LUMVO-241173 format. One record per residue: residue number from 1; residue in three letters; z, y negated, x negated of N, C-alpha, C, O in turn. Coordinates in Angstrom, 3 decimals. Layout:
BEGIN
<nr = NUM, rest = ALA, n_c3 = Z, n_c2 = Y, n_c1 = X, ca_c3 = Z, ca_c2 = Y, ca_c1 = X, c_c3 = Z, c_c2 = Y, c_c1 = X, o_c3 = Z, o_c2 = Y, o_c1 = X> .
...
END
This chain:
BEGIN
<nr = 1, rest = MET, n_c3 = 88.995, n_c2 = -93.597, n_c1 = -101.703, ca_c3 = 87.978, ca_c2 = -94.335, ca_c1 = -101.001, c_c3 = 86.724, c_c2 = -94.302, c_c1 = -101.864, o_c3 = 86.790, o_c2 = -94.414, o_c1 = -103.089> .
<nr = 2, rest = GLU, n_c3 = 85.597, n_c2 = -94.151, n_c1 = -101.212, ca_c3 = 84.322, ca_c2 = -94.095, ca_c1 = -101.911, c_c3 = 83.477, c_c2 = -95.296, c_c1 = -101.500, o_c3 = 83.376, o_c2 = -95.621, o_c1 = -100.317> .
<nr = 3, rest = ILE, n_c3 = 82.875, n_c2 = -95.950, n_c1 = -102.484, ca_c3 = 82.022, ca_c2 = -97.106, ca_c1 = -102.242, c_c3 = 80.674, c_c2 = -96.810, c_c1 = -102.885, o_c3 = 80.600, o_c2 = -96.504, o_c1 = -104.076> .
<nr = 4, rest = VAL, n_c3 = 79.609, n_c2 = -96.901, n_c1 = -102.095, ca_c3 = 78.269, ca_c2 = -96.605, ca_c1 = -102.590, c_c3 = 77.371, c_c2 = -97.813, c_c1 = -102.362, o_c3 = 77.295, o_c2 = -98.351, o_c1 = -101.258> .
<nr = 5, rest = VAL, n_c3 = 76.699, n_c2 = -98.225, n_c1 = -103.421, ca_c3 = 75.698, ca_c2 = -99.282, ca_c1 = -103.341, c_c3 = 74.351, c_c2 = -98.574, c_c1 = -103.278, o_c3 = 73.935, o_c2 = -97.936, o_c1 = -104.245> .
<nr = 6, rest = ASP, n_c3 = 73.670, n_c2 = -98.685, n_c1 = -102.142, ca_c3 = 72.402, ca_c2 = -97.971, ca_c1 = -101.978, c_c3 = 71.243, c_c2 = -98.897, c_c1 = -101.636, o_c3 = 70.223, o_c2 = -98.464, o_c1 = -101.098> .
<nr = 7, rest = GLY, n_c3 = 71.411, n_c2 = -100.161, n_c1 = -101.953, ca_c3 = 70.370, ca_c2 = -101.155, ca_c1 = -101.740, c_c3 = 70.551, c_c2 = -102.282, c_c1 = -102.743, o_c3 = 71.493, o_c2 = -102.264, o_c1 = -103.535> .
<nr = 8, rest = PRO, n_c3 = 69.666, n_c2 = -103.254, n_c1 = -102.715, ca_c3 = 69.760, ca_c2 = -104.356, ca_c1 = -103.672, c_c3 = 70.963, c_c2 = -105.257, c_c1 = -103.400, o_c3 = 71.265, o_c2 = -105.578, o_c1 = -102.250> .
<nr = 9, rest = ILE, n_c3 = 71.636, n_c2 = -105.655, n_c1 = -104.461, ca_c3 = 72.762, ca_c2 = -106.593, ca_c1 = -104.358, c_c3 = 72.565, c_c2 = -107.677, c_c1 = -105.428, o_c3 = 71.929, o_c2 = -107.437, o_c1 = -106.454> .
<nr = 10, rest = PRO, n_c3 = 73.117, n_c2 = -108.871, n_c1 = -105.175, ca_c3 = 72.906, ca_c2 = -109.980, ca_c1 = -106.116, c_c3 = 73.840, c_c2 = -109.959, c_c1 = -107.327, o_c3 = 73.795, o_c2 = -110.865, o_c1 = -108.159> .
<nr = 11, rest = VAL, n_c3 = 74.675, n_c2 = -108.943, n_c1 = -107.428, ca_c3 = 75.614, ca_c2 = -108.826, ca_c1 = -108.540, c_c3 = 75.499, c_c2 = -107.430, c_c1 = -109.147, o_c3 = 74.863, o_c2 = -106.543, o_c1 = -108.579> .
<nr = 12, rest = ASP, n_c3 = 76.111, n_c2 = -107.257, n_c1 = -110.282, ca_c3 = 76.136, ca_c2 = -105.956, ca_c1 = -110.944, c_c3 = 77.264, c_c2 = -105.105, c_c1 = -110.369, o_c3 = 78.262, o_c2 = -105.636, o_c1 = -109.881> .
<nr = 13, rest = ARG, n_c3 = 77.104, n_c2 = -103.798, n_c1 = -110.426, ca_c3 = 78.168, ca_c2 = -102.904, ca_c1 = -109.966, c_c3 = 79.484, c_c2 = -103.208, c_c1 = -110.672, o_c3 = 80.553, o_c2 = -103.094, o_c1 = -110.071> .
<nr = 14, rest = ASP, n_c3 = 79.413, n_c2 = -103.590, n_c1 = -111.929, ca_c3 = 80.627, ca_c2 = -103.924, ca_c1 = -112.676, c_c3 = 81.374, c_c2 = -105.101, c_c1 = -112.058, o_c3 = 82.600, o_c2 = -105.173, o_c1 = -112.148> .
<nr = 15, rest = ASP, n_c3 = 80.643, n_c2 = -106.026, n_c1 = -111.432, ca_c3 = 81.293, ca_c2 = -107.155, ca_c1 = -110.768, c_c3 = 82.127, c_c2 = -106.677, c_c1 = -109.580, o_c3 = 83.213, o_c2 = -107.197, o_c1 = -109.324> .
<nr = 16, rest = ILE, n_c3 = 81.608, n_c2 = -105.680, n_c1 = -108.856, ca_c3 = 82.370, ca_c2 = -105.106, ca_c1 = -107.748, c_c3 = 83.605, c_c2 = -104.393, c_c1 = -108.301, o_c3 = 84.704, o_c2 = -104.547, o_c1 = -107.768> .
<nr = 17, rest = GLU, n_c3 = 83.426, n_c2 = -103.626, n_c1 = -109.353, ca_c3 = 84.556, ca_c2 = -102.919, ca_c1 = -109.970, c_c3 = 85.627, c_c2 = -103.897, c_c1 = -110.441, o_c3 = 86.812, o_c2 = -103.688, o_c1 = -110.181> .
<nr = 18, rest = ASP, n_c3 = 85.222, n_c2 = -104.959, n_c1 = -111.130, ca_c3 = 86.187, ca_c2 = -105.955, ca_c1 = -111.596, c_c3 = 86.906, c_c2 = -106.621, c_c1 = -110.427, o_c3 = 88.113, o_c2 = -106.858, o_c1 = -110.486> .
<nr = 19, rest = GLY, n_c3 = 86.163, n_c2 = -106.922, n_c1 = -109.368, ca_c3 = 86.772, ca_c2 = -107.537, ca_c1 = -108.186, c_c3 = 87.789, c_c2 = -106.629, c_c1 = -107.526, o_c3 = 88.856, o_c2 = -107.084, o_c1 = -107.114> .
<nr = 20, rest = LEU, n_c3 = 87.464, n_c2 = -105.335, n_c1 = -107.421, ca_c3 = 88.420, ca_c2 = -104.376, ca_c1 = -106.840, c_c3 = 89.675, c_c2 = -104.272, c_c1 = -107.691, o_c3 = 90.782, o_c2 = -104.161, o_c1 = -107.165> .
<nr = 21, rest = THR, n_c3 = 89.502, n_c2 = -104.310, n_c1 = -108.990, ca_c3 = 90.654, ca_c2 = -104.259, ca_c1 = -109.900, c_c3 = 91.575, c_c2 = -105.446, c_c1 = -109.646, o_c3 = 92.796, o_c2 = -105.294, o_c1 = -109.622> .
<nr = 22, rest = GLU, n_c3 = 90.995, n_c2 = -106.622, n_c1 = -109.459, ca_c3 = 91.799, ca_c2 = -107.817, ca_c1 = -109.185, c_c3 = 92.466, c_c2 = -107.744, c_c1 = -107.816, o_c3 = 93.658, o_c2 = -108.026, o_c1 = -107.687> .
<nr = 23, rest = VAL, n_c3 = 91.704, n_c2 = -107.368, n_c1 = -106.799, ca_c3 = 92.212, ca_c2 = -107.339, ca_c1 = -105.426, c_c3 = 93.353, c_c2 = -106.336, c_c1 = -105.269, o_c3 = 94.292, o_c2 = -106.570, o_c1 = -104.507> .
<nr = 24, rest = PHE, n_c3 = 93.268, n_c2 = -105.220, n_c1 = -105.992, ca_c3 = 94.277, ca_c2 = -104.162, ca_c1 = -105.832, c_c3 = 95.190, c_c2 = -104.029, c_c1 = -107.049, o_c3 = 95.772, o_c2 = -102.968, o_c1 = -107.275> .
<nr = 25, rest = GLU, n_c3 = 95.317, n_c2 = -105.091, n_c1 = -107.827, ca_c3 = 96.171, ca_c2 = -105.058, ca_c1 = -109.014, c_c3 = 97.584, c_c2 = -104.593, c_c1 = -108.645, o_c3 = 98.252, o_c2 = -105.187, o_c1 = -107.799> .
<nr = 26, rest = GLY, n_c3 = 98.010, n_c2 = -103.533, n_c1 = -109.293, ca_c3 = 99.346, ca_c2 = -102.997, ca_c1 = -109.059, c_c3 = 99.435, c_c2 = -102.039, c_c1 = -107.881, o_c3 = 100.442, o_c2 = -101.346, o_c1 = -107.732> .
<nr = 27, rest = THR, n_c3 = 98.401, n_c2 = -101.983, n_c1 = -107.034, ca_c3 = 98.455, ca_c2 = -101.103, ca_c1 = -105.866, c_c3 = 97.264, c_c2 = -100.156, c_c1 = -105.776, o_c3 = 97.196, o_c2 = -99.319, o_c1 = -104.877> .
<nr = 28, rest = GLY, n_c3 = 96.333, n_c2 = -100.290, n_c1 = -106.704, ca_c3 = 95.169, ca_c2 = -99.419, ca_c1 = -106.687, c_c3 = 94.310, c_c2 = -99.630, c_c1 = -107.913, o_c3 = 94.484, o_c2 = -100.597, o_c1 = -108.655> .
<nr = 29, rest = GLU, n_c3 = 93.367, n_c2 = -98.700, n_c1 = -108.117, ca_c3 = 92.469, ca_c2 = -98.848, ca_c1 = -109.253, c_c3 = 91.186, c_c2 = -98.052, c_c1 = -109.029, o_c3 = 91.158, o_c2 = -97.073, o_c1 = -108.283> .
<nr = 30, rest = VAL, n_c3 = 90.139, n_c2 = -98.498, n_c1 = -109.690, ca_c3 = 88.888, ca_c2 = -97.761, ca_c1 = -109.692, c_c3 = 89.069, c_c2 = -96.613, c_c1 = -110.686, o_c3 = 89.338, o_c2 = -96.837, o_c1 = -111.867> .
<nr = 31, rest = VAL, n_c3 = 88.918, n_c2 = -95.387, n_c1 = -110.195, ca_c3 = 89.156, ca_c2 = -94.209, ca_c1 = -111.034, c_c3 = 87.870, c_c2 = -93.492, c_c1 = -111.423, o_c3 = 87.893, o_c2 = -92.529, o_c1 = -112.190> .
<nr = 32, rest = GLY, n_c3 = 86.767, n_c2 = -93.959, n_c1 = -110.899, ca_c3 = 85.481, ca_c2 = -93.368, ca_c1 = -111.252, c_c3 = 84.362, c_c2 = -94.289, c_c1 = -110.833, o_c3 = 84.461, o_c2 = -94.992, o_c1 = -109.828> .
<nr = 33, rest = ALA, n_c3 = 83.288, n_c2 = -94.281, n_c1 = -111.617, ca_c3 = 82.133, ca_c2 = -95.104, ca_c1 = -111.294, c_c3 = 80.913, c_c2 = -94.517, c_c1 = -111.988, o_c3 = 81.021, o_c2 = -93.880, o_c1 = -113.036> .
<nr = 34, rest = GLY, n_c3 = 79.765, n_c2 = -94.743, n_c1 = -111.391, ca_c3 = 78.532, ca_c2 = -94.269, ca_c1 = -111.993, c_c3 = 77.336, c_c2 = -94.911, c_c1 = -111.326, o_c3 = 77.434, o_c2 = -95.504, o_c1 = -110.252> .
<nr = 35, rest = THR, n_c3 = 76.213, n_c2 = -94.776, n_c1 = -111.990, ca_c3 = 74.974, ca_c2 = -95.325, ca_c1 = -111.467, c_c3 = 73.883, c_c2 = -94.278, c_c1 = -111.599, o_c3 = 73.682, o_c2 = -93.699, o_c1 = -112.666> .
<nr = 36, rest = GLY, n_c3 = 73.180, n_c2 = -94.043, n_c1 = -110.493, ca_c3 = 72.050, ca_c2 = -93.129, ca_c1 = -110.497, c_c3 = 70.755, c_c2 = -93.914, c_c1 = -110.399, o_c3 = 70.750, o_c2 = -95.137, o_c1 = -110.537> .
<nr = 37, rest = GLU, n_c3 = 69.676, n_c2 = -93.220, n_c1 = -110.164, ca_c3 = 68.372, ca_c2 = -93.866, ca_c1 = -110.098, c_c3 = 68.256, c_c2 = -94.834, c_c1 = -108.923, o_c3 = 67.605, o_c2 = -95.872, o_c1 = -109.040> .
<nr = 38, rest = HIS, n_c3 = 68.884, n_c2 = -94.501, n_c1 = -107.784, ca_c3 = 68.730, ca_c2 = -95.327, ca_c1 = -106.585, c_c3 = 70.049, c_c2 = -95.777, c_c1 = -105.975, o_c3 = 70.065, o_c2 = -96.298, o_c1 = -104.860> .
<nr = 39, rest = PHE, n_c3 = 71.161, n_c2 = -95.583, n_c1 = -106.690, ca_c3 = 72.446, ca_c2 = -95.970, ca_c1 = -106.120, c_c3 = 73.484, c_c2 = -96.150, c_c1 = -107.222, o_c3 = 73.289, o_c2 = -95.723, o_c1 = -108.360> .
<nr = 40, rest = SER, n_c3 = 74.579, n_c2 = -96.786, n_c1 = -106.860, ca_c3 = 75.772, ca_c2 = -96.869, ca_c1 = -107.695, c_c3 = 76.943, c_c2 = -96.390, c_c1 = -106.865, o_c3 = 76.900, o_c2 = -96.418, o_c1 = -105.635> .
<nr = 41, rest = HIS, n_c3 = 77.977, n_c2 = -95.955, n_c1 = -107.534, ca_c3 = 79.089, ca_c2 = -95.306, ca_c1 = -106.862, c_c3 = 80.395, c_c2 = -95.724, c_c1 = -107.523, o_c3 = 80.486, o_c2 = -95.805, o_c1 = -108.748> .
<nr = 42, rest = LEU, n_c3 = 81.409, n_c2 = -95.991, n_c1 = -106.694, ca_c3 = 82.749, ca_c2 = -96.305, ca_c1 = -107.186, c_c3 = 83.765, c_c2 = -95.496, c_c1 = -106.396, o_c3 = 83.657, o_c2 = -95.363, o_c1 = -105.177> .
<nr = 43, rest = ASP, n_c3 = 84.755, n_c2 = -94.956, n_c1 = -107.102, ca_c3 = 85.882, ca_c2 = -94.289, ca_c1 = -106.449, c_c3 = 87.101, c_c2 = -95.167, c_c1 = -106.634, o_c3 = 87.456, o_c2 = -95.527, o_c1 = -107.756> .
<nr = 44, rest = LEU, n_c3 = 87.740, n_c2 = -95.509, n_c1 = -105.525, ca_c3 = 88.910, ca_c2 = -96.370, ca_c1 = -105.535, c_c3 = 90.103, c_c2 = -95.591, c_c1 = -104.997, o_c3 = 90.050, o_c2 = -95.034, o_c1 = -103.901> .
<nr = 45, rest = GLU, n_c3 = 91.171, n_c2 = -95.558, n_c1 = -105.773, ca_c3 = 92.424, ca_c2 = -94.961, ca_c1 = -105.293, c_c3 = 93.416, c_c2 = -96.086, c_c1 = -105.072, o_c3 = 93.613, o_c2 = -96.941, o_c1 = -105.936> .
<nr = 46, rest = VAL, n_c3 = 94.043, n_c2 = -96.073, n_c1 = -103.892, ca_c3 = 95.044, ca_c2 = -97.090, ca_c1 = -103.572, c_c3 = 96.357, c_c2 = -96.408, c_c1 = -103.185, o_c3 = 96.390, o_c2 = -95.237, o_c1 = -102.809> .
<nr = 47, rest = ASP, n_c3 = 97.405, n_c2 = -97.163, n_c1 = -103.289, ca_c3 = 98.729, ca_c2 = -96.684, ca_c1 = -102.911, c_c3 = 98.664, c_c2 = -96.194, c_c1 = -101.457, o_c3 = 98.291, o_c2 = -96.959, o_c1 = -100.568> .
<nr = 48, rest = PRO, n_c3 = 99.021, n_c2 = -94.932, n_c1 = -101.208, ca_c3 = 98.908, ca_c2 = -94.400, ca_c1 = -99.842, c_c3 = 99.825, c_c2 = -95.079, c_c1 = -98.827, o_c3 = 99.652, o_c2 = -94.901, o_c1 = -97.621> .
<nr = 49, rest = SER, n_c3 = 100.788, n_c2 = -95.849, n_c1 = -99.300, ca_c3 = 101.670, ca_c2 = -96.542, ca_c1 = -98.349, c_c3 = 101.030, c_c2 = -97.818, c_c1 = -97.805, o_c3 = 101.552, o_c2 = -98.411, o_c1 = -96.861> .
<nr = 50, rest = LEU, n_c3 = 99.911, n_c2 = -98.248, n_c1 = -98.385, ca_c3 = 99.231, ca_c2 = -99.453, ca_c1 = -97.891, c_c3 = 98.589, c_c2 = -99.189, c_c1 = -96.538, o_c3 = 98.146, o_c2 = -98.078, o_c1 = -96.250> .
<nr = 51, rest = ASP, n_c3 = 98.547, n_c2 = -100.212, n_c1 = -95.728, ca_c3 = 97.929, ca_c2 = -100.136, ca_c1 = -94.413, c_c3 = 96.414, c_c2 = -99.963, c_c1 = -94.558, o_c3 = 95.761, o_c2 = -100.732, o_c1 = -95.262> .
<nr = 52, rest = ARG, n_c3 = 95.867, n_c2 = -98.953, n_c1 = -93.891, ca_c3 = 94.437, ca_c2 = -98.632, ca_c1 = -93.985, c_c3 = 93.551, c_c2 = -99.825, c_c1 = -93.632, o_c3 = 92.601, o_c2 = -100.129, o_c1 = -94.354> .
<nr = 53, rest = THR, n_c3 = 93.856, n_c2 = -100.491, n_c1 = -92.539, ca_c3 = 93.055, ca_c2 = -101.630, ca_c1 = -92.111, c_c3 = 93.113, c_c2 = -102.747, c_c1 = -93.138, o_c3 = 92.091, o_c2 = -103.367, o_c1 = -93.430> .
<nr = 54, rest = ASP, n_c3 = 94.285, n_c2 = -103.013, n_c1 = -93.691, ca_c3 = 94.422, ca_c2 = -104.050, ca_c1 = -94.711, c_c3 = 93.583, c_c2 = -103.706, c_c1 = -95.945, o_c3 = 92.915, o_c2 = -104.576, o_c1 = -96.504> .
<nr = 55, rest = VAL, n_c3 = 93.616, n_c2 = -102.446, n_c1 = -96.366, ca_c3 = 92.827, ca_c2 = -102.019, ca_c1 = -97.524, c_c3 = 91.343, c_c2 = -102.249, c_c1 = -97.267, o_c3 = 90.647, o_c2 = -102.819, o_c1 = -98.108> .
<nr = 56, rest = LEU, n_c3 = 90.860, n_c2 = -101.812, n_c1 = -96.117, ca_c3 = 89.444, ca_c2 = -101.993, ca_c1 = -95.795, c_c3 = 89.078, c_c2 = -103.467, c_c1 = -95.653, o_c3 = 88.000, o_c2 = -103.879, o_c1 = -96.080> .
<nr = 57, rest = ASN, n_c3 = 89.958, n_c2 = -104.260, n_c1 = -95.061, ca_c3 = 89.697, ca_c2 = -105.696, ca_c1 = -94.958, c_c3 = 89.562, c_c2 = -106.328, c_c1 = -96.345, o_c3 = 88.700, o_c2 = -107.180, o_c1 = -96.560> .
<nr = 58, rest = ARG, n_c3 = 90.409, n_c2 = -105.914, n_c1 = -97.275, ca_c3 = 90.329, ca_c2 = -106.435, ca_c1 = -98.648, c_c3 = 88.998, c_c2 = -106.060, c_c1 = -99.294, o_c3 = 88.345, o_c2 = -106.889, o_c1 = -99.926> .
<nr = 59, rest = VAL, n_c3 = 88.608, n_c2 = -104.792, n_c1 = -99.123, ca_c3 = 87.350, ca_c2 = -104.329, ca_c1 = -99.709, c_c3 = 86.173, c_c2 = -105.106, c_c1 = -99.114, o_c3 = 85.326, o_c2 = -105.606, o_c1 = -99.854> .
<nr = 60, rest = PHE, n_c3 = 86.115, n_c2 = -105.211, n_c1 = -97.799, ca_c3 = 84.995, ca_c2 = -105.890, ca_c1 = -97.159, c_c3 = 85.006, c_c2 = -107.390, c_c1 = -97.426, o_c3 = 83.941, o_c2 = -108.004, o_c1 = -97.484> .
<nr = 61, rest = SER, n_c3 = 86.166, n_c2 = -107.991, n_c1 = -97.587, ca_c3 = 86.232, ca_c2 = -109.412, ca_c1 = -97.952, c_c3 = 85.649, c_c2 = -109.633, c_c1 = -99.340, o_c3 = 84.917, o_c2 = -110.596, o_c1 = -99.568> .
<nr = 62, rest = LEU, n_c3 = 85.975, n_c2 = -108.738, n_c1 = -100.263, ca_c3 = 85.417, ca_c2 = -108.835, ca_c1 = -101.608, c_c3 = 83.899, c_c2 = -108.675, c_c1 = -101.581, o_c3 = 83.175, o_c2 = -109.454, o_c1 = -102.200> .
<nr = 63, rest = LEU, n_c3 = 83.425, n_c2 = -107.662, n_c1 = -100.863, ca_c3 = 81.977, ca_c2 = -107.433, ca_c1 = -100.786, c_c3 = 81.262, c_c2 = -108.636, c_c1 = -100.189, o_c3 = 80.169, o_c2 = -108.989, o_c1 = -100.633> .
<nr = 64, rest = ALA, n_c3 = 81.866, n_c2 = -109.271, n_c1 = -99.189, ca_c3 = 81.275, ca_c2 = -110.471, ca_c1 = -98.580, c_c3 = 81.249, c_c2 = -111.620, c_c1 = -99.588, o_c3 = 80.255, o_c2 = -112.338, o_c1 = -99.691> .
<nr = 65, rest = ALA, n_c3 = 82.338, n_c2 = -111.790, n_c1 = -100.327, ca_c3 = 82.402, ca_c2 = -112.868, ca_c1 = -101.316, c_c3 = 81.349, c_c2 = -112.690, c_c1 = -102.410, o_c3 = 80.857, o_c2 = -113.668, o_c1 = -102.972> .
<nr = 66, rest = LEU, n_c3 = 81.011, n_c2 = -111.445, n_c1 = -102.705, ca_c3 = 80.005, ca_c2 = -111.153, ca_c1 = -103.731, c_c3 = 78.587, c_c2 = -111.131, c_c1 = -103.167, o_c3 = 77.622, o_c2 = -110.982, o_c1 = -103.917> .
<nr = 67, rest = GLY, n_c3 = 78.457, n_c2 = -111.279, n_c1 = -101.845, ca_c3 = 77.139, ca_c2 = -111.304, ca_c1 = -101.211, c_c3 = 76.448, c_c2 = -109.956, c_c1 = -101.156, o_c3 = 75.220, o_c2 = -109.883, o_c1 = -101.137> .
<nr = 68, rest = ALA, n_c3 = 77.241, n_c2 = -108.875, n_c1 = -101.129, ca_c3 = 76.666, ca_c2 = -107.524, ca_c1 = -101.163, c_c3 = 75.953, c_c2 = -107.143, c_c1 = -99.872, o_c3 = 75.049, o_c2 = -106.309, o_c1 = -99.894> .
<nr = 69, rest = GLY, n_c3 = 76.338, n_c2 = -107.731, n_c1 = -98.763, ca_c3 = 75.694, ca_c2 = -107.420, ca_c1 = -97.490, c_c3 = 75.763, c_c2 = -105.942, c_c1 = -97.143, o_c3 = 76.660, o_c2 = -105.231, o_c1 = -97.596> .
<nr = 70, rest = ASP, n_c3 = 74.824, n_c2 = -105.490, n_c1 = -96.347, ca_c3 = 74.837, ca_c2 = -104.101, ca_c1 = -95.890, c_c3 = 74.153, c_c2 = -103.144, c_c1 = -96.876, o_c3 = 73.759, o_c2 = -102.038, o_c1 = -96.509> .
<nr = 71, rest = SER, n_c3 = 74.022, n_c2 = -103.585, n_c1 = -98.121, ca_c3 = 73.510, ca_c2 = -102.700, ca_c1 = -99.171, c_c3 = 74.613, c_c2 = -101.815, c_c1 = -99.725, o_c3 = 74.390, o_c2 = -101.032, o_c1 = -100.649> .
<nr = 72, rest = VAL, n_c3 = 75.800, n_c2 = -101.943, n_c1 = -99.157, ca_c3 = 76.959, ca_c2 = -101.172, ca_c1 = -99.597, c_c3 = 77.544, c_c2 = -100.444, c_c1 = -98.401, o_c3 = 77.561, o_c2 = -100.971, o_c1 = -97.288> .
<nr = 73, rest = ARG, n_c3 = 78.026, n_c2 = -99.224, n_c1 = -98.637, ca_c3 = 78.743, ca_c2 = -98.501, ca_c1 = -97.587, c_c3 = 80.054, c_c2 = -97.985, c_c1 = -98.170, o_c3 = 80.158, o_c2 = -97.691, o_c1 = -99.361> .
<nr = 74, rest = VAL, n_c3 = 81.039, n_c2 = -97.887, n_c1 = -97.303, ca_c3 = 82.399, ca_c2 = -97.533, ca_c1 = -97.712, c_c3 = 82.885, c_c2 = -96.373, c_c1 = -96.858, o_c3 = 82.727, o_c2 = -96.372, o_c1 = -95.637> .
<nr = 75, rest = ARG, n_c3 = 83.479, n_c2 = -95.387, n_c1 = -97.520, ca_c3 = 84.080, ca_c2 = -94.260, ca_c1 = -96.795, c_c3 = 85.546, c_c2 = -94.186, c_c1 = -97.182, o_c3 = 85.880, o_c2 = -93.865, o_c1 = -98.322> .
<nr = 76, rest = PRO, n_c3 = 86.428, n_c2 = -94.488, n_c1 = -96.221, ca_c3 = 87.854, ca_c2 = -94.336, ca_c1 = -96.505, c_c3 = 88.158, c_c2 = -92.887, c_c1 = -96.866, o_c3 = 87.457, o_c2 = -91.975, o_c1 = -96.429> .
<nr = 77, rest = GLY, n_c3 = 89.172, n_c2 = -92.683, n_c1 = -97.639, ca_c3 = 89.521, ca_c2 = -91.337, ca_c1 = -98.081, c_c3 = 90.075, c_c2 = -90.439, c_c1 = -96.997, o_c3 = 90.336, o_c2 = -89.262, o_c1 = -97.246> .
<nr = 78, rest = ASP, n_c3 = 90.262, n_c2 = -90.972, n_c1 = -95.792, ca_c3 = 90.875, ca_c2 = -90.185, ca_c1 = -94.720, c_c3 = 89.864, c_c2 = -89.654, c_c1 = -93.710, o_c3 = 90.249, o_c2 = -89.225, o_c1 = -92.622> .
<nr = 79, rest = GLY, n_c3 = 88.594, n_c2 = -89.677, n_c1 = -94.047, ca_c3 = 87.614, ca_c2 = -89.196, ca_c1 = -93.080, c_c3 = 86.222, c_c2 = -89.133, c_c1 = -93.658, o_c3 = 86.006, o_c2 = -89.352, o_c1 = -94.850> .
<nr = 80, rest = GLU, n_c3 = 85.288, n_c2 = -88.832, n_c1 = -92.789, ca_c3 = 83.885, ca_c2 = -88.704, ca_c1 = -93.192, c_c3 = 83.032, c_c2 = -89.868, c_c1 = -92.702, o_c3 = 81.829, o_c2 = -89.895, o_c1 = -92.963> .
<nr = 81, rest = THR, n_c3 = 83.621, n_c2 = -90.820, n_c1 = -92.004, ca_c3 = 82.876, ca_c2 = -91.942, ca_c1 = -91.451, c_c3 = 82.619, c_c2 = -92.987, c_c1 = -92.525, o_c3 = 83.535, o_c2 = -93.405, o_c1 = -93.233> .
<nr = 82, rest = TRP, n_c3 = 81.355, n_c2 = -93.407, n_c1 = -92.639, ca_c3 = 80.958, ca_c2 = -94.470, ca_c1 = -93.550, c_c3 = 80.842, c_c2 = -95.772, c_c1 = -92.763, o_c3 = 80.408, o_c2 = -95.776, o_c1 = -91.611> .
<nr = 83, rest = TYR, n_c3 = 81.234, n_c2 = -96.877, n_c1 = -93.399, ca_c3 = 81.110, ca_c2 = -98.204, ca_c1 = -92.792, c_c3 = 80.318, c_c2 = -99.109, c_c1 = -93.712, o_c3 = 80.543, o_c2 = -99.131, o_c1 = -94.922> .
<nr = 84, rest = ARG, n_c3 = 79.389, n_c2 = -99.854, n_c1 = -93.134, ca_c3 = 78.725, ca_c2 = -100.933, ca_c1 = -93.854, c_c3 = 79.428, c_c2 = -102.221, c_c1 = -93.451, o_c3 = 80.010, o_c2 = -102.286, o_c1 = -92.368> .
<nr = 85, rest = PRO, n_c3 = 79.388, n_c2 = -103.249, n_c1 = -94.296, ca_c3 = 80.081, ca_c2 = -104.488, ca_c1 = -93.949, c_c3 = 79.756, c_c2 = -105.007, c_c1 = -92.555, o_c3 = 80.646, o_c2 = -105.499, o_c1 = -91.862> .
<nr = 86, rest = GLY, n_c3 = 78.507, n_c2 = -104.909, n_c1 = -92.132, ca_c3 = 78.124, ca_c2 = -105.397, ca_c1 = -90.812, c_c3 = 78.681, c_c2 = -104.573, c_c1 = -89.665, o_c3 = 78.672, o_c2 = -105.017, o_c1 = -88.517> .
<nr = 87, rest = GLU, n_c3 = 79.167, n_c2 = -103.377, n_c1 = -89.968, ca_c3 = 79.730, ca_c2 = -102.497, ca_c1 = -88.939, c_c3 = 81.250, c_c2 = -102.598, c_c1 = -88.844, o_c3 = 81.843, o_c2 = -102.137, o_c1 = -87.868> .
<nr = 88, rest = TRP, n_c3 = 81.882, n_c2 = -103.199, n_c1 = -89.850, ca_c3 = 83.342, ca_c2 = -103.241, ca_c1 = -89.886, c_c3 = 83.850, c_c2 = -104.395, c_c1 = -89.042, o_c3 = 83.474, o_c2 = -105.549, o_c1 = -89.247> .
<nr = 89, rest = SER, n_c3 = 84.700, n_c2 = -104.068, n_c1 = -88.103, ca_c3 = 85.226, ca_c2 = -105.087, ca_c1 = -87.192, c_c3 = 86.611, c_c2 = -105.571, c_c1 = -87.607, o_c3 = 87.158, o_c2 = -106.496, o_c1 = -87.007> .
<nr = 90, rest = GLY, n_c3 = 87.171, n_c2 = -104.945, n_c1 = -88.629, ca_c3 = 88.497, ca_c2 = -105.350, ca_c1 = -89.081, c_c3 = 89.609, c_c2 = -104.702, c_c1 = -88.290, o_c3 = 90.759, o_c2 = -105.135, o_c1 = -88.362> .
<nr = 91, rest = ALA, n_c3 = 89.280, n_c2 = -103.670, n_c1 = -87.538, ca_c3 = 90.314, ca_c2 = -103.008, ca_c1 = -86.737, c_c3 = 90.520, c_c2 = -101.579, c_c1 = -87.179, o_c3 = 91.355, o_c2 = -100.872, o_c1 = -86.613> .
END
């Protein structure tokens, strides 16, 4: 799963990384991260047996708790579609 911060957020990228580590403890981990001039990027690997919707719900719940808003987009590892928190319906 790829997570890209491409707008202003009220927290540091490291806060998102730490939150993902907690949320997916034992079932996933951040395996790559970086920051460019206009964006930040995180790669998250999760246990493939986990339910896709549950994984995305966890990610979007964390982003909401951190106040990231639609400055973040998420691309599940199973496709090319990107979702912003405001676009995710939980289904």
